[in-house]
C-alpha positions in Angstrom: 90.1 161.2 118.3 91.9 161.3 121.8 89.9 159.1 122.7 89.9 156.2 120.1 93.6 156.6 120.9 93.4 156.1 124.5 91.4 152.9 123.5 94.1 151.1 121.2 96.8 151.9 123.9 94.8 150.3 126.5 94.0 147.5 124.1 97.1 146.4 123.3 98.6 147.0 126.8 96.2 144.4 127.6 96.9 142.0 124.9 101.2 142.3 126.3 100.2 141.3 129.6 98.2 138.7 128.8 101.2 136.9 126.8 103.8 137.5 130.0 100.9 135.8 132.2 100.8 132.8 129.8 104.0 132.4 129.3 105.4 132.4 132.8 102.5 129.8 133.4 103.6 127.7 131.0 106.9 127.8 130.5 107.2 125.1 127.7 104.4 126.7 125.0 106.6 128.9 123.8 109.3 126.3 122.5 106.4 123.7 121.8 105.3 125.7 119.0 108.9 126.6 117.6 109.6 123.4 117.2 112.0 121.1 118.3 115.3 122.9 119.9 117.4 121.5 117.1 115.7 120.9 114.2 114.0 117.6 112.4 117.3 115.2 113.8 117.2 115.8 116.9 114.3 113.0 116.5 116.1 109.5 116.4 115.3 107.4 113.5 114.0 103.8 113.5 116.2 101.4 111.8 117.1 97.6 111.1 120.9 97.5 109.7 123.0 95.2 108.7 126.9 93.9 109.7 128.6 93.0 106.7 131.3 89.8 106.6 133.1 88.3 103.5 130.9 85.3 102.3 131.2 82.4 99.6 129.0 83.3 96.4 128.1 81.5 93.2 129.0 84.1 90.4 126.3 83.7 87.7 125.2 86.3 84.8 122.0 85.9 84.0 120.6 87.6 81.0 118.3 86.9 77.7 118.7 85.7 74.5 117.9 84.9 71.1 118.1 81.4 69.1 120.1 81.9 66.0 120.2 79.2 62.8 123.6 78.0 62.3 122.9 79.2 58.8 120.2 80.8 57.4 119.7 82.2 53.8 116.4 83.5 51.5 116.6 81.9 48.0 116.2 84.3 44.9 117.0 83.8 41.3 120.5 85.4 39.8 118.0 85.4 36.4 114.8 86.3 34.9 112.5 84.3 33.4 109.4 81.3 34.0 110.0 78.4 36.6 110.2 75.5 35.0 111.1 73.3 37.4 110.8 72.6 41.4 112.3 69.9 43.1 112.2 70.2 46.7 109.1 69.8 48.9 108.1 72.7 52.0 110.2 72.0 55.5 112.4 69.3 54.2 115.7 68.3 55.0 118.4 68.9 51.6 121.4 68.3 51.7 123.8 70.7 49.4 124.7 71.2 46.0 120.5 69.4 45.8 119.1 71.1 42.5 115.7 73.0 44.2 114.2 75.3 41.4 115.1 75.5 37.7 114.5 79.0 35.8 113.9 78.8 31.9 117.0 77.9 30.2 116.0 76.7 26.6 117.5 79.9 25.0 120.7 79.6 26.8 121.1 76.4 25.8 120.4 77.2 22.3 123.2 79.8 22.4 125.3 77.4 23.9 124.6 75.1 21.2 125.3 77.3 18.5 128.5 78.8 20.1 129.7 75.3 21.0 129.3 74.4 16.8 131.5 77.4 16.4 134.1 76.7 18.5 134.7 73.4 16.9 134.7 74.9 13.7 137.8 77.3 15.1 139.4 74.5 16.2 139.4 72.9 13.5 140.4 75.9 11.5 143.4 76.8 14.7 145.0 73.1 14.0 144.8 73.4 9.4 146.7 76.6 10.0 148.8 76.0 12.7 150.2 73.0 10.3 150.5 75.4 7.6 152.7 78.1 10.0 154.7 75.3 10.5 155.2 75.1 7.2 155.8 78.5 6.3 152.3 78.7 4.0 151.3 81.1 5.9 152.0 84.4 8.0 152.0 84.3 11.7 149.3 86.9 11.7 147.1 84.7 9.3 147.5 82.3 12.2 146.9 85.0 15.0 143.6 85.7 13.6 142.1 82.2 13.6 144.0 81.4 16.9 141.8 84.8 18.8 138.5 83.8 16.6 138.9 80.3 19.0 139.8 81.5 22.1 136.9 84.1 22.0 134.6 81.6 21.1 136.1 79.3 23.9 136.0 82.8 26.5 131.9 83.1 25.7 131.2 79.6 26.3 132.6 80.0 29.6 130.6 82.8 30.3 127.2 81.9 29.1 127.9 78.0 31.3 128.2 80.9 34.2 125.1 82.3 33.0 123.2 79.7 32.2 124.6 77.5 35.9 122.6 80.4 37.5 119.0 79.1 36.0 119.9 76.1 38.4 119.5 77.0 42.4 120.7 74.1 44.8 120.7 74.3 48.3 124.1 76.2 49.4 124.6 73.9 52.5 123.2 70.8 54.5 119.1 72.6 55.9 115.5 72.1 56.3 114.2 74.2 53.7 110.7 76.6 54.8 108.1 77.4 52.7 108.5 78.4 49.1 106.9 81.8 47.4 106.7 80.8 44.2 104.4 77.9 41.4 105.7 76.1 38.6 105.0 78.9 35.7 104.9 81.9 37.7 107.9 84.6 36.6 110.7 85.5 38.8 113.4 88.2 38.9 116.8 89.1 41.2 113.9 90.8 43.5 111.9 87.6 43.8 112.2 85.8 47.1 111.6 81.7 46.6 111.8 80.0 49.6 114.2 80.3 53.1 116.6 77.0 53.8 118.3 77.3 57.5 120.7 75.1 59.3 119.4 74.3 62.8 121.7 71.5 64.2 123.4 73.3 65.7 122.4 76.6 66.8 123.6 79.9 67.5 122.7 81.3 71.5 122.9 85.2 71.7 123.1 86.6 74.5 125.1 89.9 76.0 127.2 90.3 79.2 127.9 93.6 81.6 130.8 95.1 79.7 132.5 94.9 83.4 132.5 91.2 83.2 134.2 91.2 79.8 137.6 90.1 80.7 135.9 87.0 83.0 134.1 85.8 79.7 136.3 83.6 77.5 135.2 81.2 74.6 135.1 77.2 75.4 132.7 78.4 78.9 129.4 76.4 79.4 126.2 78.1 79.4 122.8 76.5 80.2 119.6 78.1 78.9 115.7 77.2 79.1 113.9 78.6 76.6 110.6 80.4 76.9 107.5 77.6 77.7 109.3 75.1 78.5 111.4 73.8 81.6 114.1 71.8 80.2 117.7 72.9 80.6 120.2 73.1 77.8 123.9 73.8 77.7 125.9 74.9 75.7 129.4 76.2 75.2 130.3 80.1 73.9 132.7 80.1 70.7 132.3 83.9 70.0 133.0 87.3 71.6 132.5 90.2 70.1 135.7 92.1 70.6 134.1 95.5 71.2 131.5 96.3 74.0 128.6 98.5 73.4 128.6 102.5 73.8 125.0 102.2 74.0 124.9 99.2 76.7 127.5 98.9 77.6 126.8 95.2 77.2 128.8 92.7 75.4 127.5 90.3 73.0 128.1 86.6 72.9 127.4 83.9 70.9 127.5 80.1 72.0 126.7 77.0 70.2 124.1 74.0 71.0 124.5 71.1 69.1 120.3 70.7 68.6 120.9 67.4 67.0 116.7 66.6 68.1 116.3 70.0 66.1 113.7 70.7 69.8 115.6 74.0 70.0 114.0 76.7 67.4 115.6 79.7 65.6 113.9 83.2 67.1 113.1 82.1 70.5 113.6 83.8 73.1 116.3 82.2 75.8 117.1 82.8 79.6 121.1 82.1 80.0 123.2 81.5 83.1 126.7 82.0 83.1 128.5 80.8 85.8 131.8 82.9 86.5 134.6 82.1 89.2 133.4 81.5 92.7 133.9 83.8 95.1 135.6 82.8 98.4 135.2 86.5 100.0 132.7 88.4 98.7 130.8 90.9 100.1 126.9 90.3 100.0 124.0 93.3 101.5 120.5 93.5 101.2 118.9 94.2 98.5 116.1 97.0 99.8 119.7 98.7 101.3 121.1 100.0 97.9 119.6 103.7 96.7 119.9 104.0 93.0 120.6 107.6 91.9 121.5 109.1 88.6 125.0 108.8 89.3 125.6 105.4 90.4 124.0 103.4 93.6 124.3 104.3 97.5 124.2 103.1 101.0 123.8 104.4 104.2 126.5 103.3 106.9 125.7 103.4 110.9 129.0 104.8 112.7 128.6 106.1 115.7 125.1 106.4 115.8 124.3 108.5 113.1 123.2 107.9 109.6 126.6 108.1 106.7 125.8 108.1 102.7 128.3 106.2 101.0 128.4 105.5 96.8 129.0 101.7 96.2 129.6 100.1 93.0 127.6 97.0 92.4 128.1 93.1 91.3 125.5 90.6 90.6 122.2 90.3 92.6 120.0 87.0 94.2 116.4 87.4 95.0 117.6 89.0 98.2 121.3 89.8 98.2 123.4 92.0 96.4 127.3 91.6 95.9 129.0 95.0 96.2 132.1 95.5 94.3 133.7 98.4 95.4 132.6 101.1 98.9 132.2 98.5 101.9 134.5 96.9 104.1 133.6 93.7 105.9 132.5 94.8 109.7 130.9 97.7 108.1 127.2 98.3 109.0 123.9 98.9 106.7 120.9 100.3 107.3 118.5 97.7 105.8 115.1 99.1 107.0 114.4 103.0 107.6 116.3 104.4 104.8 113.5 106.3 103.9 113.5 108.0 106.5 117.5 108.2 107.2 119.4 111.5 106.2 123.1 112.4 106.4 123.5 112.9 110.2 120.6 111.1 111.3 120.5 110.2 114.9 119.4 106.1 114.7 117.3 104.5 116.9 118.5 100.7 116.3 116.0 98.2 116.6 117.4 95.1 115.3 120.6 93.7 113.9 121.3 91.1 111.1 124.2 89.0 109.9 125.4 87.1 107.2 124.1 83.2 108.1 
């Protein structure tokens, strides 16, 4: 047992002696194994920077939208019955008030004829009773009885005529009527769709803009738009702005009107919209790759005193290569434009290239 302890002590002593010899022979070895003396910040981060200066900027909002018909309605019959006449051709233009479809009206016409006959009878009776009343041959009560019968017959005729008028479906406005859903002889109810009529000259362009531009969008402003699959650029005028910003999307709905005289722009089409705002003579623009999205907003790294300094910013419009900064950056600031993935707050910087606004 004593022999084993002695051997263990000798092994430990030899290991300690070997460590001291190696440490003295290679004094930098311990530090290299332990890592840089000042931690990860001791190594400089290679970056390119961009020096900010005021730049003239044509402020534009780019958005997407949809083409809406100026007016659009699905036609239904207000009375149930069998279709006895169709007076339109599918896909043709119709004028307001044109008769489009007739629902069976024979029974209502017969009732109307009966009521009109009764009305004539009561009118003749009322005239005779009035003469007798003036001569005081009858009482006021007897005259009032006939007079009420005449008034009731007249009211019944008006009500029936209003119902009869519903049997004739007419165009509510000038427009193009689409494909019909019924045939002559079919039975329709209030839930049976007949056809759709749309007014496509002019058309409406509906799109949304970020809520922060709400004060800069006004009625009468011009927009340009293109339709999907076409290169032609059209021009329209804003005529209506939603009074509320959508709390879910933080956007403002806007509508513009395009005359569409040739009817080449069809409702339902997808469009790309450009709205020019007031040009800015001293805009702050930086490269888009300098922006770091975060949960609470957007961040950039400034190069100050050879070190990286984070800064929260408020962004505006962007182009393919540049983005407008509304708040957080001043002219003369130096922005890190490349190497931002390696940069950390307080990182020492090795600036390779300096770029300025053209």
